[in-house]
Short mmCIF file of the C-alpha atoms (twelve columns), coordinates in Angstrom:
data_MODEL
# 
_entry.id   MODEL 
# 
loop_
_atom_site.group_PDB 
_atom_site.id 
_atom_site.type_symbol 
_atom_site.label_atom_id 
_atom_site.label_alt_id 
_atom_site.label_comp_id 
_atom_site.label_asym_id 
_atom_site.label_seq_id 
_atom_site.Cartn_x 
_atom_site.Cartn_y 
_atom_site.Cartn_z 
_atom_site.pdbx_PDB_model_num 
ATOM 1  C CA . MET A 1  0.141  -0.101  0.487   1 
ATOM 2  C CA . CYS A 2  0.983  3.858   -0.306  1 
ATOM 3  C CA . SER A 3  -0.643 6.556   -0.367  1 
ATOM 4  C CA . LEU A 4  1.074  11.034  -1.255  1 
ATOM 5  C CA . MET A 5  -0.017 13.607  0.766   1 
ATOM 6  C CA . ALA A 6  0.073  17.228  0.288   1 
ATOM 7  C CA . ASN A 7  3.015  18.725  1.543   1 
ATOM 8  C CA . HIS A 8  4.586  15.053  2.577   1 
ATOM 9  C CA . GLY A 9  6.989  12.975  0.771   1 
ATOM 10 C CA . PRO A 10 5.522  8.962   0.091   1 
ATOM 11 C CA . ILE A 11 3.369  6.452   3.278   1 
ATOM 12 C CA . VAL A 12 4.587  3.045   2.463   1 
ATOM 13 C CA . ALA A 13 3.761  -0.369  4.443   1 
ATOM 14 C CA . GLY A 14 4.183  -3.454  4.762   1 
ATOM 15 C CA . LYS A 15 3.437  -6.235  7.830   1 
ATOM 16 C CA . TYR A 16 6.948  -6.779  8.907   1 
ATOM 17 C CA . LEU A 17 9.718  -3.441  8.144   1 
ATOM 18 C CA . ILE A 18 11.547 -5.661  5.843   1 
ATOM 19 C CA . THR A 19 8.324  -5.618  3.132   1 
ATOM 20 C CA . THR A 20 7.943  -2.222  3.601   1 
ATOM 21 C CA . MET A 21 11.775 -1.253  3.162   1 
ATOM 22 C CA . TYR A 22 10.505 -3.803  0.510   1 
ATOM 23 C CA . ASN A 23 8.053  -1.453  -1.205  1 
ATOM 24 C CA . MET A 24 9.730  1.745   -0.757  1 
ATOM 25 C CA . GLU A 25 12.760 0.446   -3.218  1 
ATOM 26 C CA . ALA A 26 10.212 -0.735  -5.436  1 
ATOM 27 C CA . LEU A 27 8.355  2.514   -5.604  1 
ATOM 28 C CA . ALA A 28 11.035 4.983   -6.064  1 
ATOM 29 C CA . GLU A 29 12.238 2.649   -8.247  1 
ATOM 30 C CA . SER A 30 9.450  2.591   -10.720 1 
ATOM 31 C CA . ALA A 31 8.614  6.887   -10.199 1 
ATOM 32 C CA . LYS A 32 13.171 6.543   -11.477 1 
ATOM 33 C CA . LEU A 33 12.104 5.418   -14.840 1 
ATOM 34 C CA . MET A 34 8.484  7.319   -15.211 1 
ATOM 35 C CA . MET A 35 11.055 10.460  -14.879 1 
ATOM 36 C CA . LEU A 36 13.081 8.342   -16.548 1 
ATOM 37 C CA . LEU A 37 10.789 8.052   -19.686 1 
ATOM 38 C CA . ASP A 38 8.402  10.935  -19.745 1 
ATOM 39 C CA . GLY A 39 8.012  10.993  -24.020 1 
ATOM 40 C CA . LYS A 40 9.216  8.279   -25.064 1 
ATOM 41 C CA . ASN A 41 8.229  6.285   -26.631 1 
ATOM 42 C CA . THR A 42 8.440  2.812   -24.437 1 
ATOM 43 C CA . ASN A 43 6.427  -1.003  -26.196 1 
ATOM 44 C CA . PRO A 44 4.510  -2.260  -23.416 1 
ATOM 45 C CA . LEU A 45 5.066  -6.583  -22.331 1 
ATOM 46 C CA . SER A 46 2.229  -8.554  -24.937 1 
ATOM 47 C CA . GLU A 47 -0.901 -10.205 -22.702 1 
ATOM 48 C CA . LEU A 48 1.355  -13.689 -23.856 1 
ATOM 49 C CA . ASP A 49 4.485  -11.742 -21.996 1 
ATOM 50 C CA . TRP A 50 3.035  -11.241 -18.524 1 
ATOM 51 C CA . GLN A 51 0.859  -14.911 -18.254 1 
ATOM 52 C CA . GLU A 52 4.092  -15.868 -18.781 1 
ATOM 53 C CA . LEU A 53 6.180  -13.620 -16.383 1 
ATOM 54 C CA . LEU A 54 4.320  -14.325 -14.365 1 
ATOM 55 C CA . SER A 55 5.038  -18.221 -15.272 1 
ATOM 56 C CA . ARG A 56 7.747  -18.449 -14.390 1 
ATOM 57 C CA . PHE A 57 8.824  -15.972 -11.474 1 
ATOM 58 C CA . GLY A 58 4.904  -16.578 -9.664  1 
# 
C-alpha cells in the first residue's frame, strides 16, 4: 500500500519493516523509471508476455 499526501513524501506500508523497506525501494525505482521514460516511446508487454513472466516467477 502506498499513499501520497500534499507537502509530504510517500507513505509506504508493509507487514514487517523489511517488507516496507522493499516496497519503498520498488516505489522509488518505479518513480525513477517514470521520470526517465517521460515522453519516450515504449513497448508495453503483451498479455502473453505477462503470463509467461507470471508462470516463471509467480
